[in-house]
C-alpha positions as CSV (number, residue, x, y, z in Angstrom):
1,X,-66.9,147.6,-76.4
2,X,-70.3,149.2,-75.4
3,X,-69.4,152.4,-77.6
4,X,-68.7,150.2,-80.5
5,X,-72.0,148.5,-80.1
6,X,-73.9,151.9,-80.0
7,X,-72.3,152.8,-83.3
8,X,-74.2,149.8,-85.0
9,X,-77.2,151.4,-86.4
10,X,-79.8,150.5,-89.1
11,X,-78.1,153.3,-91.1
12,X,-74.9,151.6,-91.0
13,X,-76.3,148.1,-91.6
14,X,-78.1,149.4,-94.9
15,X,-74.8,151.2,-95.9
16,X,-73.0,148.0,-95.4
17,X,-75.5,146.0,-97.4
18,X,-75.4,148.5,-100.1
19,X,-71.4,148.3,-100.3
20,X,-71.9,144.5,-100.4
21,X,-74.6,144.7,-103.2
22,X,-72.5,147.2,-105.2
23,X,-69.5,145.0,-104.8
24,X,-71.3,142.0,-106.0
25,X,-72.6,144.0,-108.9
26,X,-69.3,145.2,-109.9
27,X,-68.0,141.7,-109.4
28,X,-70.6,140.4,-111.9
29,X,-69.9,143.1,-114.4
30,X,-66.2,142.6,-114.4
31,X,-66.7,138.7,-114.5
32,X,-69.0,139.1,-117.4
33,X,-66.7,141.4,-119.1
34,X,-63.6,139.2,-118.6
35,X,-65.6,136.2,-120.0
36,X,-66.6,138.2,-123.0
37,X,-63.0,139.2,-123.7
38,X,-61.8,135.7,-123.3
39,X,-64.6,134.5,-125.7
40,X,-63.5,137.2,-128.2
41,X,-59.8,136.0,-127.9
42,X,-61.0,132.4,-128.6
43,X,-60.4,130.9,-125.1
44,X,-61.9,127.7,-124.3
45,X,-65.3,127.5,-122.3
46,X,-63.9,125.8,-119.2
47,X,-61.1,128.5,-119.0
48,X,-63.5,131.3,-119.4
49,X,-66.0,130.0,-116.8
50,X,-63.7,129.0,-114.1
51,X,-61.4,132.3,-114.3
52,X,-64.6,134.6,-114.4
53,X,-65.8,132.8,-111.4
54,X,-62.6,133.2,-109.6
55,X,-62.7,137.0,-110.5
56,X,-66.3,137.2,-109.1
57,X,-65.6,135.7,-105.7
58,X,-62.3,137.5,-105.1
59,X,-64.1,140.9,-105.6
60,X,-67.2,139.7,-103.7
61,X,-64.8,138.9,-100.7
62,X,-63.4,142.3,-100.7
63,X,-66.7,143.8,-100.9
64,X,-67.9,141.7,-97.9
65,X,-64.7,142.7,-95.9
66,X,-65.5,146.4,-96.5
67,X,-69.2,145.8,-95.4
68,X,-68.2,144.2,-92.3
69,X,-65.7,146.9,-91.4
70,X,-68.4,149.6,-91.8
71,X,-71.0,147.8,-89.9
72,X,-68.7,146.9,-87.1
73,X,-66.4,149.9,-86.7
74,X,-64.4,148.1,-84.0
75,X,-63.0,145.7,-86.6
76,X,-59.9,147.2,-88.2
77,X,-59.4,146.3,-91.9
78,X,-55.7,145.9,-90.9
79,X,-56.8,143.1,-88.4
80,X,-58.8,141.5,-91.0
81,X,-55.9,141.3,-93.6
82,X,-53.6,140.1,-90.6
83,X,-56.1,137.3,-89.7
84,X,-56.5,136.4,-93.2
85,X,-52.7,136.2,-93.7
86,X,-52.3,134.0,-90.7
87,X,-55.1,131.6,-91.9
88,X,-53.5,131.7,-95.4
89,X,-50.0,130.7,-93.9
90,X,-51.6,127.9,-91.7
91,X,-53.8,126.6,-94.8
92,X,-50.8,126.8,-96.9
93,X,-48.7,124.7,-94.7
94,X,-51.6,122.3,-93.9
95,X,-53.0,121.9,-97.5
96,X,-49.7,122.6,-99.4
97,X,-50.6,119.8,-102.1
98,X,-54.1,121.1,-102.5
99,X,-53.1,124.8,-102.9
100,X,-50.2,123.8,-105.3
101,X,-52.7,121.9,-107.5
102,X,-55.1,124.9,-107.5
103,X,-52.5,127.4,-108.4
104,X,-51.3,125.1,-111.2
105,X,-54.9,124.8,-112.4
106,X,-55.1,128.5,-112.5
107,X,-52.0,128.7,-114.6
108,X,-53.3,125.9,-117.0
109,X,-56.6,127.5,-117.4
110,X,-55.0,131.0,-118.2
111,X,-52.6,129.6,-120.8
112,X,-55.4,127.5,-122.3
113,X,-53.0,125.4,-124.1
114,X,-55.5,122.4,-124.1
115,X,-59.2,122.1,-123.4
116,X,-62.0,119.8,-122.7
117,X,-62.5,117.3,-125.6
118,X,-58.8,117.5,-126.7
119,X,-57.1,114.1,-127.0
120,X,-53.8,114.1,-125.0
121,X,-51.0,111.9,-123.8
122,X,-49.6,112.4,-120.4
123,X,-47.0,109.9,-119.3
124,X,-48.5,106.6,-119.9
125,X,-51.9,107.7,-120.2
126,X,-53.6,108.6,-123.4
127,X,-57.2,109.6,-123.9
128,X,-59.7,112.5,-124.2
129,X,-60.0,115.3,-121.6
130,X,-63.3,115.3,-120.1
131,X,-62.9,117.9,-117.5
132,X,-60.5,120.6,-116.2
133,X,-60.9,121.6,-112.6
134,X,-59.0,123.9,-110.3
135,X,-57.3,121.0,-108.8
136,X,-57.3,118.2,-111.3
137,X,-57.8,117.3,-115.0
138,X,-59.9,114.1,-115.7
139,X,-59.0,112.0,-118.7
140,X,-60.9,109.2,-120.3
141,X,-58.5,106.8,-121.8
142,X,-59.1,105.3,-125.2
143,X,-59.9,101.9,-123.5
144,X,-62.5,103.5,-121.4
145,X,-60.8,104.2,-118.1
146,X,-61.2,107.4,-115.9
147,X,-57.8,108.8,-115.0
148,X,-57.7,111.8,-112.5
149,X,-54.5,113.7,-112.9
150,X,-53.3,116.3,-110.3
151,X,-52.7,119.7,-112.0
152,X,-49.3,120.0,-110.6
153,X,-48.4,116.9,-112.7
154,X,-50.2,118.5,-115.7
155,X,-48.2,121.6,-115.4
156,X,-44.8,120.2,-114.8
157,X,-44.8,117.3,-117.2
158,X,-44.8,117.0,-120.9
159,X,-48.4,116.8,-122.3
160,X,-48.8,115.8,-126.1
161,X,-52.0,117.4,-127.4
162,X,-52.9,115.1,-130.4
163,X,-55.8,117.4,-131.4
164,X,-53.8,120.6,-131.0
165,X,-54.0,121.0,-134.7
166,X,-56.6,119.8,-137.2
167,X,-54.4,117.2,-138.9
168,X,-51.4,115.1,-138.1
169,X,-49.0,113.1,-140.1
170,X,-48.7,109.2,-139.8
171,X,-45.6,107.2,-140.9
172,X,-45.9,103.4,-141.9
173,X,-42.8,101.5,-142.4
174,X,-43.0,98.5,-144.8
175,X,-40.2,96.1,-145.4
176,X,-39.6,95.1,-149.0
177,X,-37.4,92.7,-150.6
178,X,-34.1,94.2,-151.6
179,X,-34.2,92.6,-155.0
180,X,-37.5,94.1,-155.9
181,X,-37.9,97.2,-158.2
182,X,-37.8,99.8,-155.6
183,X,-38.6,102.7,-157.9
184,X,-41.7,101.1,-159.2
185,X,-42.7,100.0,-155.5
186,X,-42.5,103.8,-154.6
187,X,-44.6,104.7,-157.6
188,X,-47.2,102.0,-157.0
189,X,-47.4,102.9,-153.2
190,X,-47.9,106.6,-153.8
191,X,-50.5,106.0,-156.6
192,X,-52.5,103.5,-154.4
193,X,-52.6,106.5,-151.6
194,X,-54.2,109.0,-153.7
195,X,-57.8,110.0,-153.6
196,X,-58.8,107.9,-150.5
197,X,-61.5,109.5,-148.4
198,X,-59.9,109.4,-145.0
199,X,-56.4,110.5,-146.3
200,X,-55.8,114.2,-147.1
201,X,-54.4,114.9,-150.6
202,X,-52.8,118.2,-149.6
203,X,-49.9,117.6,-148.6
204,X,-50.2,114.6,-150.8
205,X,-49.1,111.1,-149.4
206,X,-45.5,110.2,-150.0
207,X,-43.6,106.9,-150.2
208,X,-39.9,107.1,-149.4
209,X,-37.1,104.5,-148.9
210,X,-35.7,105.1,-145.4
211,X,-33.6,102.0,-144.3
212,X,-31.6,99.1,-145.4
213,X,-31.6,95.7,-143.7
214,X,-30.2,92.3,-144.4
215,X,-31.9,91.6,-147.7
216,X,-34.6,94.1,-147.0
217,X,-35.4,97.7,-147.8
218,X,-37.8,99.9,-145.6
219,X,-40.3,102.1,-147.4
220,X,-42.0,104.6,-145.5
221,X,-45.7,105.7,-146.2
222,X,-46.3,109.1,-145.1
223,X,-49.6,110.8,-145.2
224,X,-52.0,113.2,-143.2
225,X,-55.4,112.6,-141.7
226,X,-57.7,114.1,-139.1
227,X,-55.9,114.5,-135.8
228,X,-58.4,112.6,-133.6
229,X,-57.2,108.9,-132.7
230,X,-60.1,107.3,-134.6
231,X,-59.5,109.3,-137.7
232,X,-55.8,108.4,-137.9
233,X,-56.5,104.8,-137.1
234,X,-59.0,104.6,-139.7
235,X,-56.9,106.3,-142.2
236,X,-54.0,103.9,-141.3
237,X,-56.3,100.9,-141.9
238,X,-57.2,102.2,-145.3
239,X,-53.7,103.0,-146.4
240,X,-52.3,99.4,-145.4
241,X,-55.1,97.7,-147.1
242,X,-54.8,99.7,-150.5
243,X,-51.0,99.7,-150.5
244,X,-50.5,96.1,-149.9
245,X,-53.2,95.0,-152.3
246,X,-51.5,97.3,-155.0
247,X,-48.1,96.0,-154.3
248,X,-49.3,92.4,-154.6
249,X,-51.1,93.1,-157.8
250,X,-47.9,94.6,-159.2
251,X,-45.9,91.6,-158.3
252,X,-43.8,93.6,-155.8
253,X,-42.4,91.5,-153.1
254,X,-42.4,92.2,-149.5
255,X,-39.7,91.0,-147.3
256,X,-39.8,87.2,-147.2
257,X,-37.9,86.8,-143.8
258,X,-40.2,88.2,-141.0
259,X,-41.8,91.0,-142.9
260,X,-43.2,93.7,-140.8
261,X,-45.3,96.8,-141.0
262,X,-44.5,99.4,-138.3
263,X,-46.8,102.5,-137.8
264,X,-45.5,105.8,-136.2
265,X,-47.9,108.8,-135.4
């Protein structure tokens, strides 16, 4: 023990500090380079930030372990790894759920399938992602509630990303009287949906007959709009107003027995 203490000199301390400083510098450069590569590949800001921080702290931890073994020669690197292994096993048993969420968070961030500000549906929760953390993802629902979802659930369940693409298609089912002029109804509906500000003209809106009921025929109005929830809702509102007004103006009858308009996004 005393021999070990005699080996601790200012020179070894300075060498240990230099190793630690060099390790931190290498960690910073690698984290910066990784972040630049991920930015070049178009990855999200949250993914770039958290994964680069993870790289920085892992390399810094190895540099710190190397500096400690240099300053205190009696400490064997194998003993450090063994101690870390024992602690890791104990922590894994005690914090199994927390570590599971963290590893799931690392996988989610590395895949970068959805990002902050994306609008998603997870189970019964629909809303906008406001934060992706290592252990959880925070969603603000469309009615203003804050929902915190563990990353194990985000990783293992189906996640519908509404804003995964720039546009989405919406389908509105309108019930017509079976005795009306169906070809004319389709033509009038398609004409009414053209050149609307909130509706995309390419692909062009379509009206198609899709189902037959008791004295009724269902006509589907299909159109593309921006993918965000408000954009699709506003486009749906405009389509319903314009098409119903055009059908009435052309004396095309809606179903008289419980007429319904169904919206599918």
